[in-house]
Kinemage of the C-alpha trace (Angstrom):
@kinemage 1
@onewidth
@group {chain A} dominant
@subgroup {mainchain}
@vectorlist {calphas} color= white
{ca met a 1} P 6.517 4.008 11.483
{ca ile a 2} L 4.585 4.327 14.940
{ca glu a 3} L 6.159 7.901 15.424
{ca gly a 4} L 8.530 10.545 12.912
{ca lys a 5} L 9.448 10.939 9.248
{ca val a 6} L 12.456 9.532 6.901
{ca val a 7} L 12.963 9.303 3.546
{ca val a 8} L 14.907 6.299 2.729
{ca glu a 9} L 17.527 6.673 -0.686
{ca thr a 10} L 17.742 3.670 -2.321
{ca pro a 11} L 19.763 3.183 -5.928
{ca gln a 12} L 15.926 2.817 -7.439
{ca gly a 13} L 15.139 6.614 -5.890
{ca glu a 14} L 13.666 7.496 -2.870
{ca val a 15} L 10.784 6.998 -0.773
{ca glu a 16} L 8.903 9.061 2.695
{ca ile a 17} L 8.278 7.332 5.074
{ca glu a 18} L 6.271 8.867 8.196
{ca lys a 19} L 4.044 7.641 10.792
{ca gly a 20} L 1.186 5.239 10.131
{ca asp a 21} L 2.996 3.509 7.120
{ca leu a 22} L 4.046 0.128 7.336
{ca val a 23} L 6.755 -1.187 5.027
{ca leu a 24} L 7.969 -3.901 3.141
{ca phe a 25} L 11.730 -3.640 2.235
{ca pro a 26} L 13.369 -6.665 0.428
{ca lys a 27} L 16.670 -8.951 1.315
{ca gly a 28} L 19.705 -7.536 0.147
{ca leu a 29} L 18.038 -3.829 -0.180
{ca ser a 30} L 20.794 -1.271 -0.138
{ca cys a 31} L 19.427 1.933 1.388
{ca arg a 32} L 20.131 5.325 3.172
{ca trp a 33} L 17.659 6.968 5.653
{ca lys a 34} L 17.870 10.406 5.905
{ca val a 35} L 15.309 11.418 9.637
{ca lys a 36} L 13.710 14.466 9.004
{ca glu a 37} L 11.906 13.827 12.399
{ca lys a 38} L 12.753 11.741 15.393
{ca val a 39} L 11.659 8.452 14.633
{ca arg a 40} L 10.224 5.312 16.753
{ca lys a 41} L 9.383 2.422 15.062
{ca tyr a 42} L 8.314 -1.324 15.286
{ca tyr a 43} L 10.478 -4.451 12.950
{ca ser a 44} L 10.283 -7.796 12.251
{ca leu a 45} L 12.918 -9.712 10.768
{ca glu a 46} L 11.792 -12.822 8.820
C-alpha cells in the first residue's frame, strides 16, 4: 500500500491495511474493501 487505509473483510474476519503494508491475497479469496482513506496501491496478478 503506497498511501491510504482500508479494512478488508473476509469470511475469517477483518484486517486493516495501511501505508507501507505488503499484503498477499490467496487465489479465490472473497473479500470486501472498506476504504477509510484515499488509496494508492501497486499490485501484481500472477
